[in-house]
mmCIF file as Biopython writes it, N, C-alpha, C and O atoms, coordinates in Angstrom:
data_model
#
loop_
_atom_site.group_PDB
_atom_site.id
_atom_site.type_symbol
_atom_site.label_atom_id
_atom_site.label_alt_id
_atom_site.label_comp_id
_atom_site.label_asym_id
_atom_site.label_entity_id
_atom_site.label_seq_id
_atom_site.pdbx_PDB_ins_code
_atom_site.Cartn_x
_atom_site.Cartn_y
_atom_site.Cartn_z
_atom_site.occupancy
_atom_site.B_iso_or_equiv
_atom_site.auth_seq_id
_atom_site.auth_asym_id
_atom_site.pdbx_PDB_model_num
ATOM 1   N N  . MET A ? 1  ? 5.680  4.331   -3.283 1.0 0.0 1  A 1 
ATOM 2   C CA . MET A ? 1  ? 6.170  2.969   -3.331 1.0 0.0 1  A 1 
ATOM 3   C C  . MET A ? 1  ? 6.656  2.522   -1.951 1.0 0.0 1  A 1 
ATOM 4   O O  . MET A ? 1  ? 6.387  1.389   -1.551 1.0 0.0 1  A 1 
ATOM 5   N N  . THR A ? 2  ? 7.343  3.356   -1.238 1.0 0.0 2  A 1 
ATOM 6   C CA . THR A ? 2  ? 7.845  3.002   0.080  1.0 0.0 2  A 1 
ATOM 7   C C  . THR A ? 2  ? 6.694  2.765   1.052  1.0 0.0 2  A 1 
ATOM 8   O O  . THR A ? 2  ? 6.780  1.907   1.930  1.0 0.0 2  A 1 
ATOM 9   N N  . PHE A ? 3  ? 5.616  3.532   0.888  1.0 0.0 3  A 1 
ATOM 10  C CA . PHE A ? 3  ? 4.445  3.383   1.745  1.0 0.0 3  A 1 
ATOM 11  C C  . PHE A ? 3  ? 3.859  1.981   1.614  1.0 0.0 3  A 1 
ATOM 12  O O  . PHE A ? 3  ? 3.548  1.336   2.615  1.0 0.0 3  A 1 
ATOM 13  N N  . GLN A ? 4  ? 3.709  1.513   0.378  1.0 0.0 4  A 1 
ATOM 14  C CA . GLN A ? 4  ? 3.163  0.179   0.155  1.0 0.0 4  A 1 
ATOM 15  C C  . GLN A ? 4  ? 4.091  -0.900  0.697  1.0 0.0 4  A 1 
ATOM 16  O O  . GLN A ? 4  ? 3.627  -1.877  1.285  1.0 0.0 4  A 1 
ATOM 17  N N  . ALA A ? 5  ? 5.381  -0.734  0.507  1.0 0.0 5  A 1 
ATOM 18  C CA . ALA A ? 5  ? 6.344  -1.710  1.016  1.0 0.0 5  A 1 
ATOM 19  C C  . ALA A ? 5  ? 6.288  -1.773  2.542  1.0 0.0 5  A 1 
ATOM 20  O O  . ALA A ? 5  ? 6.386  -2.853  3.125  1.0 0.0 5  A 1 
ATOM 21  N N  . ALA A ? 6  ? 6.134  -0.632  3.177  1.0 0.0 6  A 1 
ATOM 22  C CA . ALA A ? 6  ? 6.040  -0.606  4.632  1.0 0.0 6  A 1 
ATOM 23  C C  . ALA A ? 6  ? 4.748  -1.265  5.108  1.0 0.0 6  A 1 
ATOM 24  O O  . ALA A ? 6  ? 4.743  -1.950  6.131  1.0 0.0 6  A 1 
ATOM 25  N N  . LEU A ? 7  ? 3.661  -1.066  4.380  1.0 0.0 7  A 1 
ATOM 26  C CA . LEU A ? 7  ? 2.400  -1.723  4.728  1.0 0.0 7  A 1 
ATOM 27  C C  . LEU A ? 7  ? 2.538  -3.240  4.688  1.0 0.0 7  A 1 
ATOM 28  O O  . LEU A ? 7  ? 2.121  -3.935  5.614  1.0 0.0 7  A 1 
ATOM 29  N N  . VAL A ? 8  ? 3.125  -3.744  3.611  1.0 0.0 8  A 1 
ATOM 30  C CA . VAL A ? 8  ? 3.299  -5.187  3.456  1.0 0.0 8  A 1 
ATOM 31  C C  . VAL A ? 8  ? 4.250  -5.715  4.523  1.0 0.0 8  A 1 
ATOM 32  O O  . VAL A ? 8  ? 3.997  -6.764  5.115  1.0 0.0 8  A 1 
ATOM 33  N N  . ALA A ? 9  ? 5.333  -5.003  4.769  1.0 0.0 9  A 1 
ATOM 34  C CA . ALA A ? 9  ? 6.305  -5.438  5.773  1.0 0.0 9  A 1 
ATOM 35  C C  . ALA A ? 9  ? 5.675  -5.471  7.166  1.0 0.0 9  A 1 
ATOM 36  O O  . ALA A ? 9  ? 5.930  -6.392  7.942  1.0 0.0 9  A 1 
ATOM 37  N N  . ALA A ? 10 ? 4.870  -4.487  7.475  1.0 0.0 10 A 1 
ATOM 38  C CA . ALA A ? 10 ? 4.225  -4.450  8.789  1.0 0.0 10 A 1 
ATOM 39  C C  . ALA A ? 10 ? 3.271  -5.613  8.966  1.0 0.0 10 A 1 
ATOM 40  O O  . ALA A ? 10 ? 3.115  -6.125  10.074 1.0 0.0 10 A 1 
ATOM 41  N N  . TYR A ? 11 ? 2.642  -6.028  7.902  1.0 0.0 11 A 1 
ATOM 42  C CA . TYR A ? 11 ? 1.664  -7.113  7.979  1.0 0.0 11 A 1 
ATOM 43  C C  . TYR A ? 11 ? 2.334  -8.483  8.033  1.0 0.0 11 A 1 
ATOM 44  O O  . TYR A ? 11 ? 1.865  -9.371  8.745  1.0 0.0 11 A 1 
ATOM 45  N N  . HIS A ? 12 ? 3.423  -8.665  7.291  1.0 0.0 12 A 1 
ATOM 46  C CA . HIS A ? 12 ? 4.011  -9.984  7.135  1.0 0.0 12 A 1 
ATOM 47  C C  . HIS A ? 12 ? 5.260  -10.242 7.985  1.0 0.0 12 A 1 
ATOM 48  O O  . HIS A ? 12 ? 5.699  -11.387 8.088  1.0 0.0 12 A 1 
ATOM 49  N N  . THR A ? 13 ? 5.836  -9.214  8.589  1.0 0.0 13 A 1 
ATOM 50  C CA . THR A ? 13 ? 7.046  -9.398  9.395  1.0 0.0 13 A 1 
ATOM 51  C C  . THR A ? 13 ? 6.687  -9.230  10.871 1.0 0.0 13 A 1 
ATOM 52  O O  . THR A ? 13 ? 6.338  -8.131  11.300 1.0 0.0 13 A 1 
ATOM 53  N N  . PRO A ? 14 ? 6.770  -10.301 11.644 1.0 0.0 14 A 1 
ATOM 54  C CA . PRO A ? 14 ? 6.355  -10.222 13.049 1.0 0.0 14 A 1 
ATOM 55  C C  . PRO A ? 14 ? 7.111  -9.167  13.862 1.0 0.0 14 A 1 
ATOM 56  O O  . PRO A ? 14 ? 6.520  -8.510  14.719 1.0 0.0 14 A 1 
ATOM 57  N N  . SER A ? 15 ? 8.404  -8.999  13.602 1.0 0.0 15 A 1 
ATOM 58  C CA . SER A ? 15 ? 9.162  -8.020  14.388 1.0 0.0 15 A 1 
ATOM 59  C C  . SER A ? 15 ? 8.709  -6.591  14.081 1.0 0.0 15 A 1 
ATOM 60  O O  . SER A ? 15 ? 8.660  -5.755  14.983 1.0 0.0 15 A 1 
ATOM 61  N N  . LEU A ? 16 ? 8.379  -6.303  12.825 1.0 0.0 16 A 1 
ATOM 62  C CA . LEU A ? 16 ? 7.886  -4.968  12.482 1.0 0.0 16 A 1 
ATOM 63  C C  . LEU A ? 16 ? 6.450  -4.778  12.951 1.0 0.0 16 A 1 
ATOM 64  O O  . LEU A ? 16 ? 6.040  -3.664  13.276 1.0 0.0 16 A 1 
ATOM 65  N N  . ASN A ? 17 ? 5.696  -5.856  12.985 1.0 0.0 17 A 1 
ATOM 66  C CA . ASN A ? 17 ? 4.334  -5.774  13.492 1.0 0.0 17 A 1 
ATOM 67  C C  . ASN A ? 17 ? 4.352  -5.426  14.980 1.0 0.0 17 A 1 
ATOM 68  O O  . ASN A ? 17 ? 3.569  -4.592  15.436 1.0 0.0 17 A 1 
ATOM 69  N N  . SER A ? 18 ? 5.235  -6.058  15.727 1.0 0.0 18 A 1 
ATOM 70  C CA . SER A ? 18 ? 5.334  -5.739  17.152 1.0 0.0 18 A 1 
ATOM 71  C C  . SER A ? 18 ? 5.915  -4.340  17.365 1.0 0.0 18 A 1 
ATOM 72  O O  . SER A ? 18 ? 5.570  -3.664  18.334 1.0 0.0 18 A 1 
ATOM 73  N N  . PHE A ? 19 ? 6.800  -3.908  16.457 1.0 0.0 19 A 1 
ATOM 74  C CA . PHE A ? 19 ? 7.336  -2.544  16.502 1.0 0.0 19 A 1 
ATOM 75  C C  . PHE A ? 19 ? 6.210  -1.526  16.322 1.0 0.0 19 A 1 
ATOM 76  O O  . PHE A ? 19 ? 6.237  -0.456  16.932 1.0 0.0 19 A 1 
ATOM 77  N N  . ALA A ? 20 ? 5.228  -1.851  15.495 1.0 0.0 20 A 1 
ATOM 78  C CA . ALA A ? 20 ? 4.116  -0.934  15.209 1.0 0.0 20 A 1 
ATOM 79  C C  . ALA A ? 20 ? 3.066  -0.945  16.316 1.0 0.0 20 A 1 
ATOM 80  O O  . ALA A ? 20 ? 2.255  -0.023  16.401 1.0 0.0 20 A 1 
ATOM 81  N N  . ASP A ? 21 ? 3.069  -1.955  17.150 1.0 0.0 21 A 1 
ATOM 82  C CA . ASP A ? 21 ? 2.048  -2.047  18.194 1.0 0.0 21 A 1 
ATOM 83  C C  . ASP A ? 21 ? 2.138  -0.919  19.220 1.0 0.0 21 A 1 
ATOM 84  O O  . ASP A ? 21 ? 1.114  -0.428  19.694 1.0 0.0 21 A 1 
ATOM 85  N N  . ARG A ? 22 ? 3.342  -0.515  19.558 1.0 0.0 22 A 1 
ATOM 86  C CA . ARG A ? 22 ? 3.516  0.519   20.588 1.0 0.0 22 A 1 
ATOM 87  C C  . ARG A ? 22 ? 2.870  1.853   20.179 1.0 0.0 22 A 1 
ATOM 88  O O  . ARG A ? 22 ? 2.078  2.397   20.949 1.0 0.0 22 A 1 
ATOM 89  N N  . PRO A ? 23 ? 3.185  2.395   18.993 1.0 0.0 23 A 1 
ATOM 90  C CA . PRO A ? 23 ? 2.511  3.650   18.624 1.0 0.0 23 A 1 
ATOM 91  C C  . PRO A ? 23 ? 1.021  3.453   18.325 1.0 0.0 23 A 1 
ATOM 92  O O  . PRO A ? 23 ? 0.223  4.375   18.498 1.0 0.0 23 A 1 
ATOM 93  N N  . ARG A ? 24 ? 0.651  2.249   17.876 1.0 0.0 24 A 1 
ATOM 94  C CA . ARG A ? 24 ? -0.762 1.964   17.610 1.0 0.0 24 A 1 
ATOM 95  C C  . ARG A ? 24 ? -1.556 2.036   18.907 1.0 0.0 24 A 1 
ATOM 96  O O  . ARG A ? 24 ? -2.657 2.585   18.931 1.0 0.0 24 A 1 
ATOM 97  N N  . LYS A ? 25 ? -1.002 1.482   19.988 1.0 0.0 25 A 1 
ATOM 98  C CA . LYS A ? 25 ? -1.673 1.523   21.289 1.0 0.0 25 A 1 
ATOM 99  C C  . LYS A ? 25 ? -1.702 2.931   21.862 1.0 0.0 25 A 1 
ATOM 100 O O  . LYS A ? 25 ? -2.584 3.270   22.651 1.0 0.0 25 A 1 
ATOM 101 N N  . ALA A ? 26 ? -0.729 3.755   21.460 1.0 0.0 26 A 1 
ATOM 102 C CA . ALA A ? 26 ? -0.679 5.137   21.935 1.0 0.0 26 A 1 
ATOM 103 C C  . ALA A ? 26 ? -1.624 6.042   21.161 1.0 0.0 26 A 1 
ATOM 104 O O  . ALA A ? 26 ? -1.747 7.226   21.472 1.0 0.0 26 A 1 
ATOM 105 N N  . GLY A ? 27 ? -2.299 5.485   20.144 1.0 0.0 27 A 1 
ATOM 106 C CA . GLY A ? 27 ? -3.279 6.262   19.399 1.0 0.0 27 A 1 
ATOM 107 C C  . GLY A ? 27 ? -2.702 7.095   18.268 1.0 0.0 27 A 1 
ATOM 108 O O  . GLY A ? 27 ? -3.343 8.041   17.809 1.0 0.0 27 A 1 
ATOM 109 N N  . LYS A ? 28 ? -1.502 6.758   17.811 1.0 0.0 28 A 1 
ATOM 110 C CA . LYS A ? 28 ? -0.885 7.504   16.714 1.0 0.0 28 A 1 
ATOM 111 C C  . LYS A ? 28 ? -1.638 7.237   15.408 1.0 0.0 28 A 1 
ATOM 112 O O  . LYS A ? 28 ? -2.199 6.157   15.225 1.0 0.0 28 A 1 
ATOM 113 N N  . PRO A ? 29 ? -1.651 8.218   14.501 1.0 0.0 29 A 1 
ATOM 114 C CA . PRO A ? 29 ? -2.310 8.022   13.204 1.0 0.0 29 A 1 
ATOM 115 C C  . PRO A ? 29 ? -1.601 6.944   12.381 1.0 0.0 29 A 1 
ATOM 116 O O  . PRO A ? 29 ? -0.402 6.709   12.535 1.0 0.0 29 A 1 
ATOM 117 N N  . HIS A ? 30 ? -2.361 6.304   11.515 1.0 0.0 30 A 1 
ATOM 118 C CA . HIS A ? 30 ? -1.862 5.200   10.697 1.0 0.0 30 A 1 
ATOM 119 C C  . HIS A ? 30 ? -0.658 5.623   9.853  1.0 0.0 30 A 1 
ATOM 120 O O  . HIS A ? 30 ? 0.309  4.869   9.744  1.0 0.0 30 A 1 
ATOM 121 N N  . LYS A ? 31 ? -0.703 6.803   9.262  1.0 0.0 31 A 1 
ATOM 122 C CA . LYS A ? 31 ? 0.405  7.256   8.414  1.0 0.0 31 A 1 
ATOM 123 C C  . LYS A ? 31 ? 1.684  7.444   9.218  1.0 0.0 31 A 1 
ATOM 124 O O  . LYS A ? 31 ? 2.775  7.203   8.700  1.0 0.0 31 A 1 
ATOM 125 N N  . VAL A ? 32 ? 1.577  7.859   10.447 1.0 0.0 32 A 1 
ATOM 126 C CA . VAL A ? 32 ? 2.749  8.021   11.307 1.0 0.0 32 A 1 
ATOM 127 C C  . VAL A ? 32 ? 3.382  6.659   11.587 1.0 0.0 32 A 1 
ATOM 128 O O  . VAL A ? 32 ? 4.606  6.523   11.576 1.0 0.0 32 A 1 
ATOM 129 N N  . ILE A ? 33 ? 2.558  5.669   11.834 1.0 0.0 33 A 1 
ATOM 130 C CA . ILE A ? 33 ? 3.053  4.326   12.114 1.0 0.0 33 A 1 
ATOM 131 C C  . ILE A ? 33 ? 3.750  3.744   10.887 1.0 0.0 33 A 1 
ATOM 132 O O  . ILE A ? 33 ? 4.830  3.165   11.003 1.0 0.0 33 A 1 
ATOM 133 N N  . ILE A ? 34 ? 3.142  3.893   9.723  1.0 0.0 34 A 1 
ATOM 134 C CA . ILE A ? 34 ? 3.726  3.357   8.498  1.0 0.0 34 A 1 
ATOM 135 C C  . ILE A ? 34 ? 5.024  4.085   8.160  1.0 0.0 34 A 1 
ATOM 136 O O  . ILE A ? 34 ? 5.968  3.464   7.672  1.0 0.0 34 A 1 
ATOM 137 N N  . THR A ? 35 ? 5.081  5.381   8.412  1.0 0.0 35 A 1 
ATOM 138 C CA . THR A ? 35 ? 6.317  6.132   8.180  1.0 0.0 35 A 1 
ATOM 139 C C  . THR A ? 35 ? 7.425  5.652   9.115  1.0 0.0 35 A 1 
ATOM 140 O O  . THR A ? 35 ? 8.583  5.569   8.705  1.0 0.0 35 A 1 
ATOM 141 N N  . ALA A ? 36 ? 7.087  5.339   10.355 1.0 0.0 36 A 1 
ATOM 142 C CA . ALA A ? 36 ? 8.078  4.808   11.297 1.0 0.0 36 A 1 
ATOM 143 C C  . ALA A ? 36 ? 8.584  3.439   10.841 1.0 0.0 36 A 1 
ATOM 144 O O  . ALA A ? 36 ? 9.768  3.133   10.980 1.0 0.0 36 A 1 
ATOM 145 N N  . ILE A ? 37 ? 7.688  2.623   10.300 1.0 0.0 37 A 1 
ATOM 146 C CA . ILE A ? 37 ? 8.090  1.314   9.797  1.0 0.0 37 A 1 
ATOM 147 C C  . ILE A ? 37 ? 9.001  1.463   8.588  1.0 0.0 37 A 1 
ATOM 148 O O  . ILE A ? 37 ? 9.978  0.729   8.450  1.0 0.0 37 A 1 
ATOM 149 N N  . ALA A ? 38 ? 8.684  2.409   7.716  1.0 0.0 38 A 1 
ATOM 150 C CA . ALA A ? 38 ? 9.539  2.652   6.543  1.0 0.0 38 A 1 
ATOM 151 C C  . ALA A ? 38 ? 10.941 3.068   6.988  1.0 0.0 38 A 1 
ATOM 152 O O  . ALA A ? 38 ? 11.934 2.610   6.423  1.0 0.0 38 A 1 
ATOM 153 N N  . GLY A ? 39 ? 11.022 3.930   7.994  1.0 0.0 39 A 1 
ATOM 154 C CA . GLY A ? 39 ? 12.326 4.338   8.517  1.0 0.0 39 A 1 
ATOM 155 C C  . GLY A ? 39 ? 13.072 3.187   9.159  1.0 0.0 39 A 1 
ATOM 156 O O  . GLY A ? 39 ? 14.289 3.072   9.021  1.0 0.0 39 A 1 
ATOM 157 N N  . LYS A ? 40 ? 12.344 2.341   9.858  1.0 0.0 40 A 1 
ATOM 158 C CA . LYS A ? 40 ? 12.962 1.168   10.477 1.0 0.0 40 A 1 
ATOM 159 C C  . LYS A ? 40 ? 13.527 0.232   9.417  1.0 0.0 40 A 1 
ATOM 160 O O  . LYS A ? 40 ? 14.598 -0.346  9.604  1.0 0.0 40 A 1 
ATOM 161 N N  . ARG A ? 41 ? 12.810 0.080   8.296  1.0 0.0 41 A 1 
ATOM 162 C CA . ARG A ? 41 ? 13.278 -0.772  7.207  1.0 0.0 41 A 1 
ATOM 163 C C  . ARG A ? 41 ? 14.560 -0.214  6.592  1.0 0.0 41 A 1 
ATOM 164 O O  . ARG A ? 41 ? 15.457 -0.975  6.229  1.0 0.0 41 A 1 
ATOM 165 N N  . VAL A ? 42 ? 14.647 1.100   6.475  1.0 0.0 42 A 1 
ATOM 166 C CA . VAL A ? 42 ? 15.864 1.722   5.949  1.0 0.0 42 A 1 
ATOM 167 C C  . VAL A ? 42 ? 17.033 1.465   6.889  1.0 0.0 42 A 1 
ATOM 168 O O  . VAL A ? 42 ? 18.139 1.153   6.446  1.0 0.0 42 A 1 
ATOM 169 N N  . THR A ? 43 ? 16.786 1.596   8.186  1.0 0.0 43 A 1 
ATOM 170 C CA . THR A ? 43 ? 17.832 1.340   9.174  1.0 0.0 43 A 1 
ATOM 171 C C  . THR A ? 43 ? 18.308 -0.107  9.109  1.0 0.0 43 A 1 
ATOM 172 O O  . THR A ? 43 ? 19.507 -0.375  9.182  1.0 0.0 43 A 1 
ATOM 173 N N  . ILE A ? 44 ? 17.367 -1.034  8.972  1.0 0.0 44 A 1 
ATOM 174 C CA . ILE A ? 44 ? 17.726 -2.447  8.862  1.0 0.0 44 A 1 
ATOM 175 C C  . ILE A ? 44 ? 18.534 -2.698  7.598  1.0 0.0 44 A 1 
ATOM 176 O O  . ILE A ? 44 ? 19.532 -3.418  7.630  1.0 0.0 44 A 1 
ATOM 177 N N  . ALA A ? 45 ? 18.106 -2.103  6.480  1.0 0.0 45 A 1 
ATOM 178 C CA . ALA A ? 45 ? 18.813 -2.289  5.208  1.0 0.0 45 A 1 
ATOM 179 C C  . ALA A ? 45 ? 20.234 -1.741  5.284  1.0 0.0 45 A 1 
ATOM 180 O O  . ALA A ? 45 ? 21.167 -2.369  4.784  1.0 0.0 45 A 1 
ATOM 181 N N  . LYS A ? 46 ? 20.405 -0.582  5.899  1.0 0.0 46 A 1 
ATOM 182 C CA . LYS A ? 46 ? 21.741 -0.008  6.035  1.0 0.0 46 A 1 
ATOM 183 C C  . LYS A ? 46 ? 22.640 -0.893  6.897  1.0 0.0 46 A 1 
ATOM 184 O O  . LYS A ? 46 ? 23.814 -1.089  6.582  1.0 0.0 46 A 1 
ATOM 185 N N  . ALA A ? 47 ? 22.086 -1.423  7.979  1.0 0.0 47 A 1 
ATOM 186 C CA . ALA A ? 47 ? 22.867 -2.293  8.857  1.0 0.0 47 A 1 
ATOM 187 C C  . ALA A ? 47 ? 23.264 -3.579  8.140  1.0 0.0 47 A 1 
ATOM 188 O O  . ALA A ? 47 ? 24.381 -4.067  8.311  1.0 0.0 47 A 1 
ATOM 189 N N  . LEU A ? 48 ? 22.351 -4.131  7.336  1.0 0.0 48 A 1 
ATOM 190 C CA . LEU A ? 48 ? 22.662 -5.345  6.591  1.0 0.0 48 A 1 
ATOM 191 C C  . LEU A ? 48 ? 23.747 -5.090  5.545  1.0 0.0 48 A 1 
ATOM 192 O O  . LEU A ? 48 ? 24.639 -5.917  5.358  1.0 0.0 48 A 1 
ATOM 193 N N  . CYS A ? 49 ? 23.671 -3.959  4.871  1.0 0.0 49 A 1 
ATOM 194 C CA . CYS A ? 49 ? 24.694 -3.618  3.871  1.0 0.0 49 A 1 
ATOM 195 C C  . CYS A ? 49 ? 26.054 -3.420  4.533  1.0 0.0 49 A 1 
ATOM 196 O O  . CYS A ? 49 ? 27.079 -3.871  4.022  1.0 0.0 49 A 1 
ATOM 197 N N  . LYS A ? 50 ? 26.048 -2.748  5.664  1.0 0.0 50 A 1 
ATOM 198 C CA . LYS A ? 50 ? 27.303 -2.471  6.359  1.0 0.0 50 A 1 
ATOM 199 C C  . LYS A ? 50 ? 27.969 -3.746  6.853  1.0 0.0 50 A 1 
ATOM 200 O O  . LYS A ? 50 ? 29.194 -3.863  6.827  1.0 0.0 50 A 1 
ATOM 201 N N  . SER A ? 51 ? 27.158 -4.706  7.307  1.0 0.0 51 A 1 
ATOM 202 C CA . SER A ? 51 ? 27.719 -5.937  7.851  1.0 0.0 51 A 1 
ATOM 203 C C  . SER A ? 51 ? 27.825 -7.055  6.807  1.0 0.0 51 A 1 
ATOM 204 O O  . SER A ? 51 ? 28.260 -8.162  7.125  1.0 0.0 51 A 1 
ATOM 205 N N  . HIS A ? 52 ? 27.428 -6.766  5.559  1.0 0.0 52 A 1 
ATOM 206 C CA . HIS A ? 52 ? 27.496 -7.737  4.459  1.0 0.0 52 A 1 
ATOM 207 C C  . HIS A ? 52 ? 26.722 -9.010  4.790  1.0 0.0 52 A 1 
ATOM 208 O O  . HIS A ? 52 ? 27.202 -10.117 4.544  1.0 0.0 52 A 1 
ATOM 209 N N  . GLN A ? 53 ? 25.540 -8.852  5.341  1.0 0.0 53 A 1 
ATOM 210 C CA . GLN A ? 53 ? 24.695 -9.994  5.658  1.0 0.0 53 A 1 
ATOM 211 C C  . GLN A ? 53 ? 23.460 -9.982  4.791  1.0 0.0 53 A 1 
ATOM 212 O O  . GLN A ? 53 ? 23.118 -8.966  4.185  1.0 0.0 53 A 1 
ATOM 213 N N  . LYS A ? 54 ? 22.787 -11.129 4.735  1.0 0.0 54 A 1 
ATOM 214 C CA . LYS A ? 54 ? 21.511 -11.220 4.047  1.0 0.0 54 A 1 
ATOM 215 C C  . LYS A ? 54 ? 20.395 -11.193 5.062  1.0 0.0 54 A 1 
ATOM 216 O O  . LYS A ? 54 ? 20.601 -11.515 6.233  1.0 0.0 54 A 1 
ATOM 217 N N  . TRP A ? 55 ? 19.216 -10.809 4.618  1.0 0.0 55 A 1 
ATOM 218 C CA . TRP A ? 55 ? 18.058 -10.700 5.510  1.0 0.0 55 A 1 
ATOM 219 C C  . TRP A ? 55 ? 17.579 -12.072 5.948  1.0 0.0 55 A 1 
ATOM 220 O O  . TRP A ? 55 ? 17.442 -12.993 5.141  1.0 0.0 55 A 1 
ATOM 221 N N  . THR A ? 56 ? 17.329 -12.185 7.233  1.0 0.0 56 A 1 
ATOM 222 C CA . THR A ? 56 ? 16.584 -13.314 7.794  1.0 0.0 56 A 1 
ATOM 223 C C  . THR A ? 56 ? 15.617 -12.718 8.797  1.0 0.0 56 A 1 
ATOM 224 O O  . THR A ? 56 ? 15.848 -11.621 9.305  1.0 0.0 56 A 1 
ATOM 225 N N  . ALA A ? 57 ? 14.557 -13.413 9.083  1.0 0.0 57 A 1 
ATOM 226 C CA . ALA A ? 57 ? 13.557 -12.885 10.003 1.0 0.0 57 A 1 
ATOM 227 C C  . ALA A ? 57 ? 14.142 -12.633 11.386 1.0 0.0 57 A 1 
ATOM 228 O O  . ALA A ? 57 ? 13.674 -11.749 12.105 1.0 0.0 57 A 1 
ATOM 229 N N  . ALA A ? 58 ? 15.153 -13.395 11.761 1.0 0.0 58 A 1 
ATOM 230 C CA . ALA A ? 58 ? 15.778 -13.221 13.080 1.0 0.0 58 A 1 
ATOM 231 C C  . ALA A ? 58 ? 16.707 -12.005 13.109 1.0 0.0 58 A 1 
ATOM 232 O O  . ALA A ? 58 ? 17.134 -11.593 14.188 1.0 0.0 58 A 1 
ATOM 233 N N  . THR A ? 59 ? 17.031 -11.419 11.949 1.0 0.0 59 A 1 
ATOM 234 C CA . THR A ? 59 ? 17.945 -10.274 11.887 1.0 0.0 59 A 1 
ATOM 235 C C  . THR A ? 59 ? 17.337 -9.055  12.553 1.0 0.0 59 A 1 
ATOM 236 O O  . THR A ? 59 ? 18.027 -8.315  13.253 1.0 0.0 59 A 1 
ATOM 237 N N  . ALA A ? 60 ? 16.032 -8.842  12.333 1.0 0.0 60 A 1 
ATOM 238 C CA . ALA A ? 60 ? 15.378 -7.666  12.882 1.0 0.0 60 A 1 
ATOM 239 C C  . ALA A ? 60 ? 15.123 -7.899  14.291 1.0 0.0 60 A 1 
ATOM 240 O O  . ALA A ? 60 ? 14.572 -7.033  14.970 1.0 0.0 60 A 1 
#
């Protein structure tokens, strides 16, 4: 489930798409890139919970 969420997030969120560009250009495998995006999403979610904020595209 997390894999699919990371795929959708990478496609539809410009900040995560640009985050994925660096390892993509370095020739990293697709699964490695998606796993990094999933971890980034967890980090963002934890930061939002800690600061009691809601998600906006400018947050990332």
